[in-house]
N, C-alpha and C positions, 0 to 999 in steps of 0.2 A: 627698372633698376632699383636696387635697395639703397636706402639711405646709409650714410656713413655710420651712425650709431648701430644700425642693424647689422652691418658688416662686421663692425668691431665686436658686437655681442657674439656673433657666430664664430669669429676667430677665437675669442676667449673660451667659448664652449668647447671647441675642438682641442685647444691647448690643454684645458683642464681634464677633458676626457682622456686624452693621450697620456697626460701625466699620471692619472690614476692607474694606468696599465703598468707603470713602473713600480718596482719594489721601493725605491726612494723617490717619492713624488717631489719633494723639495729640491733634490739634486737635479732632477729633470727640468724643473722650472728655472733653476739657476742657469742651466745649460741653454735654455731658450732665451733667457735674458741676455746672456753673453753673446749669443748669436745676433740678437737684435741690435745690441750696442755696436758690434763689429760691422754689421750691415749699414747702420747709420753712419759710422765713421767713413766707410767707403763712399756712400752717397754724398756726404758733406764734402769730401775731398773732390769728388767728380763735379759737384755743383759750384764750389767756392775756390777750389785749388789750394785749400789749406787742410793740412792733416791734423786732426785732433787726437789727443791722447785719450785713453779710457777715462782718466780723471777729469779731463775737460768735458767729455761726454756726460759724465755723472754730474758735474757742476751745472751743465745746461739743463739737465732734467730737474735737479733740485731747485734751480732758479725758476723754471717754468711752474713747478709744483707750488712754490711759495706765492707766485703771482696769480694762481687760480684759486 
């Protein structure tokens, strides 16, 4: 089984390769990011019973980013 960093590297590889197939690469990457945020919202709701807004999701990311 691959390690988490290897899996994440592979995910990023395929996302970037897929994005390069699009005329507007940045727009596609924003679409993927929106999907990831919504998926996280659903998983958080399922696990914690609390619905987060997109702004709350963004604040969680920014907070995590500052702590690392």
